[in-house]
N, C-alpha and C positions, 0 to 999 in steps of 0.2 A: 179360807184364806177371802172368800166369798164377803164375810163378815167382814175382815178387815178393812175390802176396799168398798164396803157402801161406807164403815166409818172416815174411811180418810177422805173421799167423796163428800162426805157431809160435814167434815172438818175445814175444806179448801171452799166448798159454798159460805161458810160463815166470817172468811178469811178477810179483810182489809185489804186496799191495794199496796200497803208497805209492807203484812206478810206474803202474800202471795208475791212480790218484786223480791222479797228474800228469800223465799223458799225456789225459784227461777232461777235467781243469782247462786244459789246454792249448788244447782246440776249442772251450770249452764248453759241455761237458755235468756234467752232475752228479756229485759224487765221490762223493753217500752211498750206503748199502745194503750189502750184503754181500760177498765176493768172488765169487762165483759170475753175483752181478747187476752186479760192475764188469766181470767178463769178458766176458759176455753182453753188454755195451751197447761195451766194445772192438773186439769182433769183430764186429758191426752195422756201426759204423762203419768198422771198414778195407774190413769186402765193400762197401759201398754209397759211401763216399767217401775212395776213400785214393786223395788229393791227393799229389805229390811232399814236399810239405813234413809233412806229415801221416806217411809211410814212413821221410821222416830224423830224424822225434821218433821213431818207433818203435825206431830203430837206435841212434842217439843213447840214451834208455833203456837199451835191453839193454848196450850196450856199456858203458857208465857203472858199471852193477850188478856187471859181473863186471870192469872194470876196479878196483874195491874190492874185491873180492874179493881178486887178486892185489895187494892195496896198490899200484900204480901212480897217482901221482900223475896225476888228470886233472881236468878241466874239469864241475864239475859245472852241473845245469841251472839252479841259482840261484845262480851267478856270472856266467854272460851272458845279457843282456835277451832277452824273449822276443820271435819275429821276430813280424807278424801272421798271422793265417789267411789261405791264398788258395786256395780249394778249386777245382778242375781246373773243375768244371761252375757255377763262381760269380765274378764277378768280385770282386776283393779290395777293390774302394773298395762295396758293396755295402751300404745303409742305415747307408754310413759315420755317426761321430758320436760320441757320448760315451763311452765304452766302460762298463761296466758290473758287478756283482758274478754275472761268469756260474753258480758254484756256488748260489747263492741261487734261478735261475728253474725253476719247477716241469715244463715242459714240455722240458727237452734239446734244446730248438733248438740248428740249426746255422747261421751265416751267415759273412757276410763282413764284420762290423764290423772298426773300425779296428784302431788298436793299442791294446796293452791299457796302463791306468792305471802312470802312474808317478809320479804325485799325487794330489791330494786332489781327489775328483767333485765337479762342481758339481750344484746339485742337480736335482732331476728331475723329468720332467715329471710330473704327474696329470690323470688325466682325473675328472670327474666322477661320485658313484652312478645308477648306473640304477635304479631301482625295479624294472621288468620283466624283470632279468636278474642271478640270480644268482650274481658270479662261485665258481667250482670253482677252477681253477689260471689259474697266469698263464704263456704261452707263450712268450711276448718282451714284455719290459718297453716303454715309449716310447722309441724310437728314431727321431733326426732322420734324415727324408729329404735329404742332403746333394745338389747338382747338382754333375754330373762332365762337364760341358761345358755353353759358354756357347747349346747349345742351347734353346728354350723344353718343350719335350718330352724328359721324362726317365726312367728306366726304374732300378728297385730292386729287385733282385729280392731272396728270402729262403728259404731252405731248412731245416726241422725235423723232426721225426720224433715220432710220439706212443709216448706209455708203454702196454703192454698193460690196465691200472687205466684209462688214459682211453678205450682204444679201445670198454671194456665197458659203460663208464660211457655214452658215445655206443650205442652197439649196445641196453643193455638198458632203455634213455628212455623212456619213449612219446610219441607221435605227439600236434603238437598238430591239423596237419590233417594232408593227404595229403601223404606224402614232406616232411616239415619234423617233424624228432627236436625234443624239449625239451629236451637239450643239446645244445649247440652249439660250434662253436668259431670265433669272432666275430673282426674285422678294425673294431678302431679308430682313425678319424684326426684330430689334431685340433692346432690353433696350437703352434710348441714355446715354449709362454711359463710359467715354471717360480715365478710368482707367485701364482697361483691357480690351484682346481682347474679342465680347460679341456673344455668343449664337447665333442663331435662336431662336426667340420668340416673340408668336402672341399674340397680343391684345385682347380684346374682342372683340364679337360681329364682330369680321373681314370678311370681303369679296370683291373680287378686282374685278374687271372691266375691260378688252381688250376691247376698241372698244366700238362694241354693244352687246357684250358675256360677261357673268360672268364665272368666270376661278374658277374648282374645286379644294377646299384645305381640307389638310389632317385635317381628324377626328380625332375622340376621339377615344383609345383606353377601353373598359370595363374595371372595377375595379370589380375582385370577393371578392375583401375584403370588410366588412362593413365600414362606414363611411370614408372609402377615396374616394376622387373625382377621376374619371378619367384623362388619362391624354392624353395631344395629342402629338404628333410629329411633333416638327417641321422642317422644313426642306426647302430649297428653292423651290418659287412655279414657274413651269416650266407655260411660257407666250404663246410657241414659235406658238405653233399650232391655235391663234386668233388674231395674229397679222400681218398685211401687210407687207408679201415682199417684198418689193419695196420701192421705192426713197418714197413713201408719208409715212405721219404724221400718228404716233399710238397715242393713247389717252389712258391712266387709269386710274381709279379711285377704289382711298384705300377707304374701311367705316370699321371704325373701332371705337369700344367703349370709353369715354373718363371717365376712373375712377382714373386719378390722377397720374400714371406713367407715363412716357416717350419716346415713338417710336422714331424709324431710320429705313426709309425706304435705298434700294439701288439696283441699276439696272444691271447686269453683265449678259454679253454674252461669255457662258462657255462650255466646254468641256465634258460632263458628261463619268466616264470609269468605267469595269466590276469591277469586284473582281478578273475573271484570269488574266485584264490585270495591275492593282495592286501585285499580285502575282508573275506577269512578272517581275514587276521592283522592287518587292523585292528580287526577288530569282537576280538580276542584280547588285542592289546595296548592299542588306543587310546581304550578306551574309560572319558571323564571323568565322575567319581562325583556323581550331582545337587547335592549338596549342597556340593560346589564351585563348580560351577557357578553354585549359588545365589550362592553368596557373591560372584561375577565381577557379575551382576545388582545387588546392594547396591551393588557399588562402580562400577558405573558412572555409578548412578543417585544417587550419594552427593552432596551438595551444599558444591560447589566455593565453600570459603571467599572466594574475591578476586568469583566471582561470583553478580551480584543477581539472576538467574534459575534458582530453583528446580527440576528436570525431576520428576514425578512421577510418571513411568511413561514406558516405551516399547515401539511395539508392533513385532510381531515376526509375520511371513510363516510360514503354514502348507504355502505352496505351495515349489515348487523353481525357482528364476529359469531354471536349464539346459532344462525340460524343461514347468514350467506345471502337475507337477501334485504331489498331495499327497506330502509327502516321507513315507518309506520307515526310510531311515537318516541324519539331521543330522548333519552335518558343518563342520566349515571348519577353517582354519589358526590354530594357535594364535600368529601375527602377530599375526593381524587383530583388528583394532578394534572391529567389529562383534559383533553381538548374533545375527545374522541367518543361518541355517545353508544347508547348498545340499547334494544326496541326492548322498552316495558312492557311491550304484549309477553312475548316469549320472554322475558326473565321474571314477572310474576306465577307464569304457567309453572316455568320450571322450578321455582318455590313453594306454589302450593306441592308440584307431587314429593321433590323431596329438598326439603328447606336446608340451602349452602346460606346463601344469601353473602353471596362470593361476588365482587366487581367481575365480567366475563376478560376485562383489558387487562388492569394492572395486578389481578387476584387476592385486592386486599378486599377488607369487608367493606360488605355496602349492604347496610340495612335500609331496609322501608322508608323511616322516619326521617332516612340522609337522604332520599330521595329528589333529584329533581327535575322537572320538562327543562330542557333548550329553547326557549322561546324563537333564538334566533335559527338555531338549526330547523326549527315545523318552516319556519318561514321559509328557509331556505330549499326546504326538501318542496313546496309547494309551487315555487318559483322554476326551479329546476330540477326539469324531469329527466333529461336526456341527458345525465351526466351521473358518474356513481362516487366522481371523487371532488372538493371543492380544496382550495387554498387559500387560509385567513393571511390576508396584509397586517404590516404591522399600524394600519391606517385604522382598523377592525374593520377594512368594506373584505371583499370577498369577490372569488371568479373560479367557475368550473373550469374542472378539468376532464376534457374528454380522453376516452381513449382512442388514440393514433390507432390508424387500419394501415393493416400491412402490406406492402405494394407485391403488387401482382408476378408472378412468376414468368407469363407469357410475355414473346418477343413483343416489343413496342417500334414499331417502324421497321426501316429498309434493312435486309438482310448484310451484313456486315463482308463485306470481300480483302479480306486480309494481303495481302502482300508476300513474296517471299525475298529474302535476304541477299545481299551476295556475297561474294566470298569473305567478307569480314563480318558477316551476318547481322548487317544493317540492311532498310529498307531502300527500296533500287530512287535514281533519284527524279525527279518529279517530272512528268514530259510536256512541252509544250504543246504535241499533238492534242486534240481534243476538246472539248465544254469544259473539263474539270479543272480545277484545282491544284494545286501540288499534295496536298494531303488529300484529296479526293481523287485523283489520277495514282495515288500511293494504297490507296484503300480498295478502289474499284467500286462498281455500283452496277446492281443487274441491269440496266438502262444502257442506253446509247452515248456516245462520247464517253467512254473509259477505256477503254481499247479494248484488247480482246479475251476474252475470259475464257481463260485453261487452255489458250493457247501458245503460238510466241507472239510476241511484243519488240520491235524492231531487231527484232536479229537473238531476243531473250527472254525466258519461259516466263508467262504470263500469271497473274496471280491466283492463287488456291481460292473457292467457292468454299467457306465455313456452313454449310445448312447448320443453323440452332437450332432449326423444328423436328430436328432429325430425333427418332426416340431410340430408347435403346437396346430395342429386337434391331434397328438398323446398323447401329452402330456392331451389335456381337456378330451379324453377317457378316459384316463388311473384315473383322477382324479374321472371321475362321476364313474367308479366301484369302485372304492374304499369309496364313500360318498355312494355308494349302501353297499358295506360290512358293514361301521361306521354304519349305522340306524340298521343293521338286527345282527350285536354285538352289540350295543352297543358304550360307548364314551372310548374312548381310551385314556393311562394317556401319559401325555407330552412327547416326547423322546427329547434326546439331540441331538444335531448335532456332528454326530460323525466324522464329515470331521475337519482337520486343516484350520483355515485361512491363507490367501495365496492359492499359484501355486508352488508347486510340481512341479518339472523340471523330464519327464520322460526320463529314460533312451536309 
């Protein structure tokens, strides 16, 4: 075997650029670059992954080159169909599926994909863009997981190597937290549906093994509702901490349950962002000018010709519906029909932990790319610091709405003296004696000039004083005394209410 490796390396060293490109294209490696880069790539391939098919291809290219020199007729690589690549360490059917344009891949991966295409490619599977992951390179395009047997549990291995540039990007990146780099190699899995961009979706019984260790996969969220199955947050799986950050190849094995649905896997080199970075980006490119927001208010309050009801204003709260605190960075999605905003700071932090991207006001999708910062409401927040609500008017102007204070329950002014009624249940007629007016005499006063309080006035019973400041304890004591008197004297006849209904204003 050592002799074959030496022979293969000598053949590769004698190859021209076209031969090197043909060899690298055969195994799915990138064909771009200078000659010394192509030679280095080919030698690494021979050193680590020299299968019998690869050695046969190297020998064929070497013999073809010298056959052309001697002008001897012989078959060229273009005149015979390329055989599918099968590595000695990877089954031929690993990650089988529709072939793709290998030279266009950024990651220079090596795996057991199926036969090279001989007809037009089918539409490719696309994954949705994730706001917290900025893609740097595509290491493996979405490739379908094809079961190789009738068993429920399937395994699909893949082998790829990182370039020196990619290794440096990972090593030199900052740490988001201890042991977690910002630049990562992530695995994404989704349904094999080409009709629209797909969200991450894990197959049943998924397990991911990187080289010799298993990678942790997000678990299920427990469900408190009876009869509702627990949900699993499907996110990109970070493989970086288990990979070889060198020129050595990495082996990834995906174990999955085959229950009828088709899935595709992809590998990406990404840079993970934080909520503060997304907020700063939103403040830079996502602020809507106050005049545009004012025009939007006018548009929403414009009278509909078919409607008989004119809207003169609309109220907007300055409190965030997420955390019930005053807004600091008011934002909403452009697709939302309401003027109410939520706080961008808390919205991004919540989606960083559990991405849902749903508007907390109308419960409709509010993706990051659709968020805007309301410039008009930001200006109002800085000018109106003592109000929690405003009202937009039809002309685009606004006014603050301050919370009204509740009236005090303590008595204000003199104690009212309510007069008794005569036989007909009416108030006594006003008297000309004293210094009070008719109403004043009827109600009485604690001062002079109102007649005798609680005594006889002109041969008639005087007014009763109602002290509104008495507490419940005093009234309860009076009731107890009254009950004792009733027990001594026997039952009393029912009395008519001597007061008129409603309130009588005091003078």
